[in-house]
N, C-alpha and C positions, 0 to 999 in steps of 0.2 A: 715755195716763192724759186719762182724763174731767174734766170741767170740775165743779162740785159747789159746790150751796148751803153756805155757810159762815156760824155767826152766833158774832158776840161773846157772850163771859163777860158776866156783869151786873161792872159796877164794884167795885174794892174801894177802899174810901173811907172814913174815918173824920171825925167832924164839928172833929176837929183838924189835916186833911190839910193841908198849905200847899205839895205839887209834886202836880203830874196827871203822869204818866207814859203817852203813848201809843202804842202798837205799831201797826202794820195792823188787823191779823187774826190771830185763832188758827190758829196751823199746825197741821197733821196729827199730831204730835207733842205739840205741846199741848195738842187735844182728846185725846186719847188719855190725857193725866198730869193732863188737868183742871186747868190752870193756865196763864195766858198765858209767854210762853218755857218750855215746859215741852222743850224738846229737850234735850238732858243734853250737848249737845253746844255748845249756844247759852252766851253767855259773859254773859248778863241778868243773872243770879245772883250770878256770884261780882264782878262789877264794881258792883253794887250794896252786896253785904255788903262789900268792901275798902273802898268810900267811907268807911268808918265804922271804919273796921282791924277787922273782924270775917272769923269764918269762915261762909264758903259754906253756908248751910243747905240741908238734904237732904231734907227733906219740905217739902210744901205747908203745914204749920199751921205750920212753921218761918219760910218765905217771908215769910208771911203778918205774923208776930210781926213778923218785920223791917223791913216795911213801914211799919205800923203803930207801932211803936215811934220810927222814924225822920219819921214825917208825911208820909210818901211814899202815894198815889193810883195807881193804875194802872186803864188799861181799854185799849178800843180805836178808836181813829176811825172804824172800821166796823161798824157792827151789824149789816149781812148781805151778802154778794156775792159773787161765780161766781168761784171760783179754781180753777185746776190745779196739786190740790199744796200745796206752801207758795212757788210762783211769783207775786210781787207782779208780776211784768209781764204775768199770764196775766187780773190783776181786771177785771171785768164788770161793770156793774149794780149800782157802788158806793151804801149806803144808808148814811149817815152814822149815828153816832150822836148820841143829845141829850146834847152835850157840858154846855149852858145848866143841865142838870138837874145834871150832877155840880157844877158851882159854883155852886149855891144849897145842895150839902148840906155845904162845907166851904170855911174861909177859903182855895182856892186861889189863891197867888201869884205860880206860875208856872204854864207848859204844857210840858212836851219831849215832841217825837215822836223815836221810834228807828227811822232809815232816811230813805232817801230819799223811799220809797213817802207812808210817812204822814206827812210833813213835807208834802209835794205836797197830796195827799188831802186833810189838816188846813185848808189856808190854801182851797182850793178849795171844799170842803164844808162845815167847821165854823165857821172865824174870822170870815166874813159874817155867819154868825146868833148867834154868841157872843160876840162882840168882844174876845175874847184871843189875842193873838197868840202863835206857839208858840216856840221855839228846835230847831233840826234837832240831834239828835243822829246822829252815824255807827252803822248798823244794827250789834248784838252777832251777826248771827248767822254759825254757821260759816263760811257762804258769802263774806265779810269778813274774808277771812285777813289780806288787808294790814292791818287795824288789830292792833296786838297789845294787851293787856290793860293794860300801860304806858300804851299811847296811850289805851285807851279810857277809863279808868282820869282823865287829864288831861281830855277832851272831856269828862265826865260829871260831873267837881268841880263845877259849879255848881247842880248836885240837891242837893248837901250844903248847899254855902252857904244857899241859900234854905229849904230844909228845916230847917237849924237856928234858922232865924229871921234869918239875916245877909240884906242884900244885894250884889247884886251889883257892883263899883266897877269 
């Protein structure tokens, strides 16, 4: 499989977003479906929906509405990179997104990254520029089968706490 240039989608953010969730870069299935975490086997959307005891939205409009209602913004760490398929391990020539721009658009109280590569790249390329640390979360990819939905919900619970306007204790 050849390496190709991949670009991020525009940020999904509202003026009242409190949490910013960052993936690495859209996968081939996400690009095909025009939404982050667009692989039907990825557990991101069920995890986010279950945080608020809601059903998993099946349309992009429903997913955007879920994020909007719960003050969650969504974007990627990388604006572009060279990548082979969906393999984060193959990423070359990473160009970071302007996370500081997102922080100017909404009162973001916390940034969460999904997966070890997103966390590593954020800490290396974005945090020194924007000054806000991230909390790394496990990947919801089907390749991360060691994490059940129940374990993912427990790991992702801080998203709900902060998005709902509370603080972590």
